[in-house]
SETORMAR-852578 format. One record per residue (C-alpha): residue in one letter; y, z, x; residue number from 1. Coordinates in steps of 0.02 Angstrom, whole numbers. Layout:
N
+------+--------+--------+--------+-----+
! code !  north !     up !   east ! pos !
+------+--------+--------+--------+-----+
!    A !      Y !      Z !      X ! NUM !
...
+------+--------+--------+--------+-----+
This chain:
465
+------+--------+--------+--------+-----+
! code !  north !     up !   east ! pos !
+------+--------+--------+--------+-----+
!    M !  -1290 !   9752 !   4753 !   1 !
!    L !  -1360 !   9837 !   4907 !   2 !
!    L !  -1518 !   9812 !   5008 !   3 !
!    T !  -1556 !   9915 !   5163 !   4 !
!    I !  -1699 !   9889 !   5286 !   5 !
!    T !  -1743 !  10029 !   5408 !   6 !
!    Y !  -1853 !  10007 !   5562 !   7 !
!    E !  -1927 !  10164 !   5641 !   8 !
!    G !  -2018 !  10167 !   5806 !   9 !
!    K !  -1967 !  10119 !   5983 !  10 !
!    N !  -1823 !  10006 !   6032 !  11 !
!    T !  -1778 !   9988 !   5850 !  12 !
!    Q !  -1612 !   9903 !   5892 !  13 !
!    E !  -1719 !   9746 !   5910 !  14 !
!    L !  -1711 !   9735 !   5721 !  15 !
!    G !  -1551 !   9639 !   5758 !  16 !
!    Y !  -1652 !   9505 !   5849 !  17 !
!    L !  -1776 !   9492 !   5705 !  18 !
!    L !  -1637 !   9473 !   5575 !  19 !
!    H !  -1532 !   9364 !   5691 !  20 !
!    K !  -1383 !   9478 !   5654 !  21 !
!    N !  -1295 !   9576 !   5791 !  22 !
!    P !  -1294 !   9765 !   5758 !  23 !
!    E !  -1128 !   9783 !   5849 !  24 !
!    R !  -1024 !   9691 !   5721 !  25 !
!    A !  -1015 !   9666 !   5533 !  26 !
!    Q !  -1031 !   9489 !   5468 !  27 !
!    Q !   -965 !   9409 !   5309 !  28 !
!    F !  -1041 !   9262 !   5214 !  29 !
!    E !   -964 !   9160 !   5074 !  30 !
!    L !  -1072 !   9136 !   4920 !  31 !
!    S !  -1035 !   9030 !   4767 !  32 !
!    L !   -990 !   9181 !   4660 !  33 !
!    G !   -935 !   9310 !   4787 !  34 !
!    K !   -963 !   9373 !   4963 !  35 !
!    A !  -1104 !   9452 !   5061 !  36 !
!    Y !  -1090 !   9572 !   5207 !  37 !
!    V !  -1218 !   9620 !   5338 !  38 !
!    F !  -1189 !   9778 !   5439 !  39 !
!    Y !  -1288 !   9918 !   5521 !  40 !
!    P !  -1250 !  10095 !   5457 !  41 !
!    E !  -1362 !  10172 !   5592 !  42 !
!    V !  -1424 !  10110 !   5760 !  43 !
!    S !  -1529 !  10207 !   5885 !  44 !
!    D !  -1684 !  10188 !   5994 !  45 !
!    T !  -1795 !  10265 !   5861 !  46 !
!    R !  -1714 !  10217 !   5696 !  47 !
!    T !  -1605 !  10069 !   5647 !  48 !
!    T !  -1546 !  10017 !   5476 !  49 !
!    A !  -1476 !   9849 !   5422 !  50 !
!    A !  -1383 !   9831 !   5257 !  51 !
!    L !  -1350 !   9678 !   5150 !  52 !
!    L !  -1208 !   9708 !   5026 !  53 !
!    L !  -1162 !   9584 !   4890 !  54 !
!    D !   -989 !   9585 !   4813 !  55 !
!    I !   -998 !   9474 !   4659 !  56 !
!    D !   -836 !   9427 !   4572 !  57 !
!    P !   -867 !   9456 !   4385 !  58 !
!    L !   -728 !   9334 !   4336 !  59 !
!    D !   -800 !   9194 !   4441 !  60 !
!    L !   -970 !   9236 !   4372 !  61 !
!    A !   -908 !   9223 !   4192 !  62 !
!    R !   -813 !   9061 !   4222 !  63 !
!    G !   -963 !   8980 !   4301 !  64 !
!    K !  -1090 !   9039 !   4175 !  65 !
!    V !  -1185 !   8898 !   4091 !  66 !
!    G !  -1156 !   8902 !   3904 !  67 !
!    S !  -1020 !   9035 !   3910 !  68 !
!    K !   -889 !   9031 !   3774 !  69 !
!    D !   -705 !   9072 !   3784 !  70 !
!    G !   -665 !   9247 !   3730 !  71 !
!    G !   -844 !   9312 !   3739 !  72 !
!    L !   -839 !   9494 !   3792 !  73 !
!    F !  -1015 !   9486 !   3866 !  74 !
!    D !   -955 !   9358 !   3992 !  75 !
!    Y !   -840 !   9488 !   4069 !  76 !
!    V !   -925 !   9654 !   4031 !  77 !
!    N !  -1108 !   9652 !   4086 !  78 !
!    D !  -1220 !   9713 !   4226 !  79 !
!    R !  -1236 !   9547 !   4320 !  80 !
!    P !  -1113 !   9588 !   4460 !  81 !
!    Y !  -1184 !   9761 !   4488 !  82 !
!    A !  -1373 !   9763 !   4462 !  83 !
!    S !  -1488 !   9689 !   4595 !  84 !
!    T !  -1544 !   9524 !   4522 !  85 !
!    S !  -1586 !   9347 !   4577 !  86 !
!    F !  -1416 !   9347 !   4663 !  87 !
!    M !  -1493 !   9463 !   4792 !  88 !
!    S !  -1644 !   9349 !   4813 !  89 !
!    T !  -1527 !   9201 !   4842 !  90 !
!    A !  -1428 !   9300 !   4970 !  91 !
!    I !  -1587 !   9351 !   5062 !  92 !
!    I !  -1648 !   9173 !   5082 !  93 !
!    R !  -1474 !   9112 !   5129 !  94 !
!    I !  -1437 !   9247 !   5258 !  95 !
!    F !  -1610 !   9297 !   5323 !  96 !
!    S !  -1701 !   9130 !   5308 !  97 !
!    T !  -1759 !   9125 !   5490 !  98 !
!    A !  -1826 !   9302 !   5477 !  99 !
!    M !  -1915 !   9258 !   5314 ! 100 !
!    N !  -2004 !   9117 !   5405 ! 101 !
!    G !  -2062 !   9239 !   5539 ! 102 !
!    R !  -1970 !   9153 !   5682 ! 103 !
!    C !  -1883 !   9242 !   5825 ! 104 !
!    D !  -1870 !   9147 !   5988 ! 105 !
!    K !  -1815 !   9300 !   6088 ! 106 !
!    R !  -1940 !   9423 !   6012 ! 107 !
!    Q !  -2078 !   9317 !   5933 ! 108 !
!    Q !  -2213 !   9444 !   5975 ! 109 !
!    L !  -2115 !   9576 !   5883 ! 110 !
!    A !  -2092 !   9460 !   5733 ! 111 !
!    D !  -2282 !   9439 !   5728 ! 112 !
!    T !  -2312 !   9627 !   5735 ! 113 !
!    P !  -2323 !   9745 !   5583 ! 114 !
!    L !  -2183 !   9872 !   5598 ! 115 !
!    R !  -2141 !  10037 !   5512 ! 116 !
!    L !  -2014 !   9972 !   5387 ! 117 !
!    T !  -1927 !  10050 !   5238 ! 118 !
!    A !  -1823 !   9950 !   5114 ! 119 !
!    T !  -1711 !  10020 !   4979 ! 120 !
!    I !  -1643 !   9913 !   4837 ! 121 !
!    C !  -1511 !   9989 !   4727 ! 122 !
!    S !  -1497 !   9965 !   4538 ! 123 !
!    L !  -1651 !   9867 !   4493 ! 124 !
!    K !  -1669 !   9844 !   4306 ! 125 !
!    D !  -1840 !   9895 !   4241 ! 126 !
!    N !  -1785 !   9950 !   4066 ! 127 !
!    G !  -1876 !  10115 !   4083 ! 128 !
!    D !  -2044 !  10041 !   4134 ! 129 !
!    T !  -2093 !  10182 !   4252 ! 130 !
!    E !  -2250 !  10095 !   4316 ! 131 !
!    L !  -2174 !   9924 !   4354 ! 132 !
!    A !  -2119 !   9961 !   4533 ! 133 !
!    K !  -2289 !  10035 !   4576 ! 134 !
!    E !  -2383 !   9891 !   4495 ! 135 !
!    L !  -2284 !   9764 !   4596 ! 136 !
!    F !  -2275 !   9845 !   4768 ! 137 !
!    E !  -2420 !   9968 !   4787 ! 138 !
!    P !  -2555 !   9830 !   4790 ! 139 !
!    L !  -2461 !   9759 !   4940 ! 140 !
!    G !  -2488 !   9921 !   5036 ! 141 !
!    Y !  -2318 !  10003 !   5012 ! 142 !
!    T !  -2278 !  10182 !   4972 ! 143 !
!    V !  -2163 !  10171 !   4822 ! 144 !
!    T !  -2031 !  10293 !   4761 ! 145 !
!    T !  -1900 !  10268 !   4626 ! 146 !
!    E !  -1748 !  10368 !   4575 ! 147 !
!    R !  -1676 !  10359 !   4401 ! 148 !
!    T !  -1528 !  10454 !   4329 ! 149 !
!    Q !  -1468 !  10501 !   4155 ! 150 !
!    L !  -1349 !  10376 !   4076 ! 151 !
!    D !  -1224 !  10519 !   4061 ! 152 !
!    D !  -1256 !  10700 !   4108 ! 153 !
!    S !  -1135 !  10753 !   3972 ! 154 !
!    F !  -1235 !  10662 !   3837 ! 155 !
!    P !  -1421 !  10689 !   3875 ! 156 !
!    E !  -1466 !  10616 !   3705 ! 157 !
!    W !  -1416 !  10446 !   3774 ! 158 !
!    G !  -1573 !  10453 !   3880 ! 159 !
!    V !  -1609 !  10389 !   4055 ! 160 !
!    S !  -1538 !  10236 !   4141 ! 161 !
!    P !  -1632 !  10070 !   4129 ! 162 !
!    Y !  -1599 !  10051 !   4316 ! 163 !
!    V !  -1689 !  10124 !   4466 ! 164 !
!    D !  -1654 !  10138 !   4651 ! 165 !
!    L !  -1816 !  10078 !   4731 ! 166 !
!    T !  -1881 !  10127 !   4903 ! 167 !
!    I !  -2036 !  10048 !   4978 ! 168 !
!    S !  -2109 !  10090 !   5148 ! 169 !
!    G !  -2257 !  10029 !   5247 ! 170 !
!    T !  -2320 !   9950 !   5406 ! 171 !
!    V !  -2287 !   9767 !   5380 ! 172 !
!    K !  -2211 !   9614 !   5464 ! 173 !
!    L !  -2026 !   9593 !   5428 ! 174 !
!    S !  -2057 !   9417 !   5362 ! 175 !
!    E !  -2185 !   9485 !   5238 ! 176 !
!    L !  -2067 !   9620 !   5179 ! 177 !
!    L !  -1926 !   9496 !   5148 ! 178 !
!    N !  -2039 !   9375 !   5054 ! 179 !
!    H !  -2109 !   9515 !   4946 ! 180 !
!    I !  -1933 !   9572 !   4899 ! 181 !
!    Y !  -1872 !   9393 !   4873 ! 182 !
!    V !  -2009 !   9355 !   4746 ! 183 !
!    L !  -2017 !   9522 !   4658 ! 184 !
!    I !  -1832 !   9560 !   4626 ! 185 !
!    P !  -1821 !   9430 !   4486 ! 186 !
!    V !  -1982 !   9500 !   4412 ! 187 !
!    F !  -1890 !   9662 !   4373 ! 188 !
!    D !  -1742 !   9576 !   4292 ! 189 !
!    K !  -1829 !   9430 !   4204 ! 190 !
!    Q !  -1665 !   9333 !   4212 ! 191 !
!    K !  -1603 !   9209 !   4342 ! 192 !
!    H !  -1424 !   9158 !   4371 ! 193 !
!    Y !  -1467 !   8974 !   4400 ! 194 !
!    Y !  -1557 !   8834 !   4310 ! 195 !
!    I !  -1744 !   8842 !   4344 ! 196 !
!    A !  -1812 !   8670 !   4389 ! 197 !
!    E !  -1992 !   8623 !   4423 ! 198 !
!    D !  -1967 !   8639 !   4611 ! 199 !
!    E !  -1958 !   8827 !   4579 ! 200 !
!    I !  -2149 !   8822 !   4563 ! 201 !
!    Q !  -2169 !   8768 !   4743 ! 202 !
!    K !  -2039 !   8894 !   4797 ! 203 !
!    L !  -2141 !   9034 !   4718 ! 204 !
!    L !  -2303 !   8971 !   4797 ! 205 !
!    D !  -2222 !   8954 !   4968 ! 206 !
!    H !  -2147 !   9129 !   4970 ! 207 !
!    G !  -2302 !   9203 !   4888 ! 208 !
!    E !  -2420 !   9121 !   5012 ! 209 !
!    G !  -2550 !   9239 !   5080 ! 210 !
!    W !  -2526 !   9377 !   4952 ! 211 !
!    L !  -2478 !   9323 !   4776 ! 212 !
!    K !  -2641 !   9238 !   4724 ! 213 !
!    D !  -2736 !   9398 !   4770 ! 214 !
!    H !  -2613 !   9516 !   4685 ! 215 !
!    P !  -2693 !   9607 !   4536 ! 216 !
!    Y !  -2535 !   9576 !   4433 ! 217 !
!    K !  -2508 !   9395 !   4484 ! 218 !
!    E !  -2503 !   9338 !   4303 ! 219 !
!    K !  -2370 !   9466 !   4257 ! 220 !
!    I !  -2269 !   9423 !   4412 ! 221 !
!    T !  -2278 !   9236 !   4381 ! 222 !
!    R !  -2234 !   9245 !   4196 ! 223 !
!    R !  -2086 !   9362 !   4225 ! 224 !
!    Y !  -2028 !   9259 !   4375 ! 225 !
!    F !  -2013 !   9106 !   4264 ! 226 !
!    T !  -1952 !   9202 !   4109 ! 227 !
!    A !  -1941 !   9075 !   3967 ! 228 !
!    R !  -2019 !   8930 !   4064 ! 229 !
!    K !  -2198 !   8963 !   4011 ! 230 !
!    S !  -2257 !   8791 !   4064 ! 231 !
!    F !  -2199 !   8824 !   4242 ! 232 !
!    A !  -2290 !   8991 !   4243 ! 233 !
!    R !  -2450 !   8910 !   4181 ! 234 !
!    K !  -2439 !   8773 !   4311 ! 235 !
!    A !  -2410 !   8897 !   4452 ! 236 !
!    L !  -2558 !   9003 !   4396 ! 237 !
!    D !  -2669 !   8850 !   4381 ! 238 !
!    I !  -2626 !   8801 !   4559 ! 239 !
!    M !  -2663 !   8976 !   4623 ! 240 !
!    L !  -2828 !   8979 !   4529 ! 241 !
!    S !  -2883 !   8802 !   4568 ! 242 !
!    D !  -3038 !   8773 !   4670 ! 243 !
!    D !  -2940 !   8670 !   4794 ! 244 !
!    I !  -2810 !   8800 !   4837 ! 245 !
!    A !  -2887 !   8836 !   5006 ! 246 !
!    E !  -2924 !   8655 !   5051 ! 247 !
!    T !  -2815 !   8557 !   5173 ! 248 !
!    D !  -2796 !   8372 !   5205 ! 249 !
!    N !  -2838 !   8399 !   5388 ! 250 !
!    T !  -3017 !   8462 !   5364 ! 251 !
!    D !  -3127 !   8408 !   5508 ! 252 !
!    E !  -3269 !   8300 !   5441 ! 253 !
!    N !  -3388 !   8388 !   5560 ! 254 !
!    E !  -3335 !   8562 !   5507 ! 255 !
!    N !  -3486 !   8672 !   5477 ! 256 !
!    A !  -3531 !   8747 !   5308 ! 257 !
!    E !  -3488 !   8925 !   5359 ! 258 !
!    D !  -3308 !   8877 !   5403 ! 259 !
!    K !  -3289 !   8789 !   5235 ! 260 !
!    K !  -3360 !   8941 !   5145 ! 261 !
!    A !  -3240 !   9057 !   5235 ! 262 !
!    R !  -3093 !   8959 !   5166 ! 263 !
!    T !  -3160 !   8954 !   4989 ! 264 !
!    P !  -3078 !   9085 !   4875 ! 265 !
!    L !  -3194 !   9227 !   4825 ! 266 !
!    N !  -3173 !   9189 !   4641 ! 267 !
!    T !  -3232 !   9010 !   4669 ! 268 !
!    Q !  -3384 !   9072 !   4765 ! 269 !
!    R !  -3420 !   9197 !   4626 ! 270 !
!    L !  -3410 !   9068 !   4486 ! 271 !
!    E !  -3517 !   8944 !   4582 ! 272 !
!    A !  -3649 !   9079 !   4610 ! 273 !
!    V !  -3651 !   9124 !   4425 ! 274 !
!    K !  -3658 !   8942 !   4371 ! 275 !
!    N !  -3805 !   8910 !   4488 ! 276 !
!    A !  -3894 !   9064 !   4421 ! 277 !
!    V !  -3871 !   8999 !   4244 ! 278 !
!    L !  -3945 !   8830 !   4290 ! 279 !
!    N !  -4088 !   8908 !   4389 ! 280 !
!    C !  -4144 !   9014 !   4241 ! 281 !
!    G !  -4158 !   8856 !   4135 ! 282 !
!    A !  -4034 !   8911 !   4002 ! 283 !
!    A !  -3974 !   8784 !   3875 ! 284 !
!    T !  -3863 !   8902 !   3774 ! 285 !
!    V !  -3743 !   9024 !   3858 ! 286 !
!    I !  -3619 !   9155 !   3800 ! 287 !
!    D !  -3478 !   9199 !   3921 ! 288 !
!    L !  -3436 !   9381 !   3878 ! 289 !
!    G !  -3261 !   9429 !   3932 ! 290 !
!    C !  -3219 !   9248 !   3968 ! 291 !
!    G !  -3035 !   9275 !   4012 ! 292 !
!    E !  -2960 !   9106 !   4060 ! 293 !
!    C !  -3128 !   9018 !   4034 ! 294 !
!    R !  -3150 !   8954 !   4211 ! 295 !
!    L !  -3338 !   8984 !   4205 ! 296 !
!    T !  -3346 !   8910 !   4030 ! 297 !
!    S !  -3258 !   8754 !   4093 ! 298 !
!    M !  -3385 !   8734 !   4233 ! 299 !
!    L !  -3533 !   8756 !   4116 ! 300 !
!    L !  -3466 !   8625 !   3996 ! 301 !
!    N !  -3485 !   8496 !   4134 ! 302 !
!    E !  -3673 !   8527 !   4153 ! 303 !
!    Q !  -3793 !   8414 !   4057 ! 304 !
!    Q !  -3922 !   8554 !   4048 ! 305 !
!    I !  -3802 !   8662 !   3945 ! 306 !
!    Q !  -3802 !   8617 !   3761 ! 307 !
!    K !  -3693 !   8759 !   3694 ! 308 !
!    V !  -3564 !   8877 !   3771 ! 309 !
!    T !  -3479 !   9018 !   3678 ! 310 !
!    A !  -3330 !   9099 !   3762 ! 311 !
!    C !  -3293 !   9275 !   3699 ! 312 !
!    D !  -3149 !   9392 !   3739 ! 313 !
!    V !  -3073 !   9545 !   3656 ! 314 !
!    S !  -2896 !   9477 !   3684 ! 315 !
!    V !  -2831 !   9345 !   3564 ! 316 !
!    A !  -2692 !   9307 !   3688 ! 317 !
!    E !  -2820 !   9270 !   3824 ! 318 !
!    L !  -2914 !   9154 !   3707 ! 319 !
!    E !  -2753 !   9062 !   3664 ! 320 !
!    K !  -2717 !   9038 !   3849 ! 321 !
!    A !  -2896 !   8982 !   3876 ! 322 !
!    A !  -2878 !   8851 !   3738 ! 323 !
!    Q !  -2722 !   8785 !   3825 ! 324 !
!    R !  -2806 !   8785 !   3995 ! 325 !
!    L !  -2956 !   8692 !   3926 ! 326 !
!    H !  -2841 !   8567 !   3838 ! 327 !
!    L !  -2940 !   8601 !   3679 ! 328 !
!    D !  -2836 !   8482 !   3572 ! 329 !
!    S !  -2872 !   8332 !   3683 ! 330 !
!    M !  -3045 !   8381 !   3746 ! 331 !
!    Q !  -3179 !   8246 !   3747 ! 332 !
!    I !  -3288 !   8254 !   3592 ! 333 !
!    Y !  -3453 !   8289 !   3680 ! 334 !
!    R !  -3375 !   8438 !   3771 ! 335 !
!    R !  -3286 !   8501 !   3616 ! 336 !
!    N !  -3448 !   8499 !   3517 ! 337 !
!    K !  -3527 !   8614 !   3647 ! 338 !
!    L !  -3389 !   8744 !   3642 ! 339 !
!    T !  -3352 !   8894 !   3532 ! 340 !
!    L !  -3209 !   9017 !   3563 ! 341 !
!    M !  -3236 !   9189 !   3487 ! 342 !
!    Q !  -3139 !   9353 !   3480 ! 343 !
!    A !  -3248 !   9509 !   3490 ! 344 !
!    S !  -3271 !   9674 !   3580 ! 345 !
!    L !  -3418 !   9696 !   3698 ! 346 !
!    T !  -3440 !   9879 !   3653 ! 347 !
!    Y !  -3489 !   9847 !   3471 ! 348 !
!    R !  -3644 !   9765 !   3402 ! 349 !
!    D !  -3604 !   9587 !   3349 ! 350 !
!    K !  -3737 !   9474 !   3275 ! 351 !
!    R !  -3641 !   9324 !   3343 ! 352 !
!    F !  -3698 !   9378 !   3518 ! 353 !
!    E !  -3880 !   9351 !   3472 ! 354 !
!    G !  -3990 !   9199 !   3503 ! 355 !
!    Y !  -3926 !   9141 !   3672 ! 356 !
!    D !  -4035 !   9099 !   3821 ! 357 !
!    C !  -3911 !   9178 !   3942 ! 358 !
!    A !  -3762 !   9296 !   3938 ! 359 !
!    C !  -3635 !   9299 !   4081 ! 360 !
!    V !  -3530 !   9455 !   4112 ! 361 !
!    V !  -3418 !   9410 !   4260 ! 362 !
!    E !  -3302 !   9545 !   4329 ! 363 !
!    V !  -3293 !   9632 !   4159 ! 364 !
!    I !  -3391 !   9794 !   4162 ! 365 !
!    E !  -3270 !   9879 !   4282 ! 366 !
!    H !  -3133 !   9860 !   4150 ! 367 !
!    I !  -3230 !   9964 !   4024 ! 368 !
!    E !  -3202 !  10152 !   4010 ! 369 !
!    P !  -3355 !  10242 !   4082 ! 370 !
!    M !  -3386 !  10334 !   3919 ! 371 !
!    R !  -3401 !  10164 !   3832 ! 372 !
!    I !  -3530 !  10093 !   3953 ! 373 !
!    P !  -3681 !  10153 !   3849 ! 374 !
!    A !  -3609 !  10060 !   3698 ! 375 !
!    F !  -3589 !   9904 !   3806 ! 376 !
!    E !  -3768 !   9920 !   3867 ! 377 !
!    R !  -3838 !   9926 !   3691 ! 378 !
!    S !  -3726 !   9785 !   3630 ! 379 !
!    V !  -3785 !   9666 !   3768 ! 380 !
!    F !  -3960 !   9721 !   3820 ! 381 !
!    E !  -4030 !   9796 !   3659 ! 382 !
!    F !  -3949 !   9702 !   3515 ! 383 !
!    A !  -3901 !   9532 !   3590 ! 384 !
!    A !  -4051 !   9541 !   3709 ! 385 !
!    P !  -4038 !   9366 !   3788 ! 386 !
!    K !  -4178 !   9307 !   3902 ! 387 !
!    T !  -4060 !   9317 !   4052 ! 388 !
!    V !  -3904 !   9421 !   4086 ! 389 !
!    I !  -3799 !   9379 !   4239 ! 390 !
!    L !  -3673 !   9515 !   4285 ! 391 !
!    T !  -3551 !   9530 !   4431 ! 392 !
!    T !  -3441 !   9674 !   4483 ! 393 !
!    P !  -3343 !   9727 !   4639 ! 394 !
!    N !  -3424 !   9823 !   4782 ! 395 !
!    I !  -3303 !   9966 !   4816 ! 396 !
!    E !  -3373 !   9991 !   4991 ! 397 !
!    Y !  -3303 !   9822 !   5043 ! 398 !
!    N !  -3125 !   9870 !   4996 ! 399 !
!    I !  -3096 !   9942 !   5169 ! 400 !
!    N !  -3085 !   9762 !   5232 ! 401 !
!    Y !  -2930 !   9725 !   5127 ! 402 !
!    E !  -2778 !   9755 !   5235 ! 403 !
!    H !  -2656 !   9808 !   5098 ! 404 !
!    M !  -2772 !   9925 !   5002 ! 405 !
!    Q !  -2751 !  10112 !   5017 ! 406 !
!    D !  -2898 !  10231 !   5034 ! 407 !
!    N !  -2998 !  10258 !   4873 ! 408 !
!    S !  -2892 !  10131 !   4778 ! 409 !
!    L !  -2967 !  10001 !   4661 ! 410 !
!    R !  -2942 !   9813 !   4674 ! 411 !
!    H !  -2855 !   9794 !   4507 ! 412 !
!    G !  -2740 !   9907 !   4410 ! 413 !
!    D !  -2848 !   9888 !   4254 ! 414 !
!    H !  -3012 !   9935 !   4338 ! 415 !
!    R !  -3083 !  10098 !   4270 ! 416 !
!    F !  -3209 !  10116 !   4412 ! 417 !
!    E !  -3295 !  10018 !   4549 ! 418 !
!    W !  -3474 !  10047 !   4605 ! 419 !
!    T !  -3551 !  10065 !   4777 ! 420 !
!    R !  -3706 !   9962 !   4810 ! 421 !
!    D !  -3818 !  10113 !   4781 ! 422 !
!    E !  -3730 !  10155 !   4618 ! 423 !
!    F !  -3747 !   9976 !   4558 ! 424 !
!    K !  -3932 !   9972 !   4605 ! 425 !
!    A !  -3961 !  10135 !   4512 ! 426 !
!    W !  -3874 !  10066 !   4357 ! 427 !
!    T !  -3977 !   9906 !   4358 ! 428 !
!    E !  -4138 !  10009 !   4372 ! 429 !
!    H !  -4081 !  10111 !   4222 ! 430 !
!    I !  -4053 !   9951 !   4122 ! 431 !
!    C !  -4224 !   9883 !   4170 ! 432 !
!    D !  -4315 !  10044 !   4124 ! 433 !
!    K !  -4224 !  10067 !   3959 ! 434 !
!    F !  -4215 !   9889 !   3891 ! 435 !
!    G !  -4363 !   9798 !   3969 ! 436 !
!    Y !  -4285 !   9687 !   4101 ! 437 !
!    A !  -4324 !   9644 !   4282 ! 438 !
!    C !  -4177 !   9623 !   4402 ! 439 !
!    E !  -4130 !   9536 !   4563 ! 440 !
!    I !  -3972 !   9591 !   4655 ! 441 !
!    S !  -3876 !   9480 !   4777 ! 442 !
!    G !  -3707 !   9478 !   4862 ! 443 !
!    I !  -3565 !   9352 !   4848 ! 444 !
!    G !  -3430 !   9321 !   4980 ! 445 !
!    D !  -3410 !   9362 !   5163 ! 446 !
!    V !  -3541 !   9483 !   5230 ! 447 !
!    D !  -3488 !   9643 !   5318 ! 448 !
!    E !  -3636 !   9714 !   5415 ! 449 !
!    I !  -3590 !   9891 !   5364 ! 450 !
!    H !  -3505 !   9873 !   5195 ! 451 !
!    G !  -3595 !   9723 !   5121 ! 452 !
!    T !  -3508 !   9586 !   5018 ! 453 !
!    P !  -3353 !   9599 !   4908 ! 454 !
!    T !  -3448 !   9553 !   4749 ! 455 !
!    Q !  -3621 !   9609 !   4693 ! 456 !
!    M !  -3720 !   9508 !   4566 ! 457 !
!    A !  -3868 !   9558 !   4459 ! 458 !
!    V !  -3980 !   9433 !   4369 ! 459 !
!    F !  -4079 !   9522 !   4232 ! 460 !
!    T !  -4231 !   9434 !   4159 ! 461 !
!    K !  -4314 !   9495 !   3999 ! 462 !
!    T !  -4493 !   9547 !   4032 ! 463 !
!    G !  -4641 !   9506 !   3920 ! 464 !
!    Q !  -4572 !   9334 !   3868 ! 465 !
+------+--------+--------+--------+-----+
């Protein structure tokens, strides 16, 4: 297993200070199932590379394997000693722990500075998923390249290798790079070499702090990180999505409202704004179209004004997760009597959508193919035709404020488009003219004087009623 990190710029030999490993000599470290070596294949003023090489003993690995049986061929012939797996993550945190924490007494300013860094990890197992590396690393601002070879050039019918050599490059702090790699290597492999206890949840949250909860594929990352431990994955996701994630025990009682708002996650601000809009329009019955994990639904169930909430999603899997998140089996009777979970597509007329005071469409429309938008419009505004429709969607102009986003990129890998403020306004005017609604547009989240807010919200009210 081999990891290399290259620093390009000025005085790049100082990478040795950041890693706390002297470029002038190779170092050896004893691990439970082998050895690790740190050395520098190239050192110069403008380019320096550090390498971490793991030499895993396959016999020790087999003997120490939990549940292994005598005489099992798999215990001795497998990819564990050779593919980059959780062994590499363990070595990184063991050997580069100080660098991962962003500490460097002799060069702290450099440790706090984004640098031009390139990392290469050899033999990552993605089982032919050509998009996985890009899904994991591109949202973090890296340029991603992968190299894959044939299993055997003499037998092309065998196909390509399930392993890739991954190279990522970007301007990033060394501590961030190491934490990204530490978390994401096991996501490729979906198999860890040690027993996963509940403290692994906090480990993921600690090393994912500042980036994981905003990653568009955080669910995929979390579920693959915990492999078979689905309960751990759910708990980690619930913590990341909880309203209190940005709160601290040291909040100053005199802290002003703007400071509190700045620390509140955007999704929480968005859901609060939608909930308040629902209450302000006087709705008693609400349908949550594209409900996902039912966070809005859960909030509405707590309101006395709301007598009925229907949560609708096209994905049965999402509805199953929502039922678990809502603790449907043990839900209090009065809340359970308010709730209906329903599988349906928003781009087809469905009589079950009809008869509600209010429909909420929160961060959904951007996931619909543009050619299907007219069908969505008719389904919601013509056929269902609730008195009020509350719809939110990203403002693409604001994306320039996100540090790790590349130019013209979208916030989520599943977004089909994102509108500017003018495009959104034009679309709302089209809806009002065609289907008989009036509309008020507002922004949600931090305000940029030039680019507006990250989320734009429209509240449509049926005219003539």
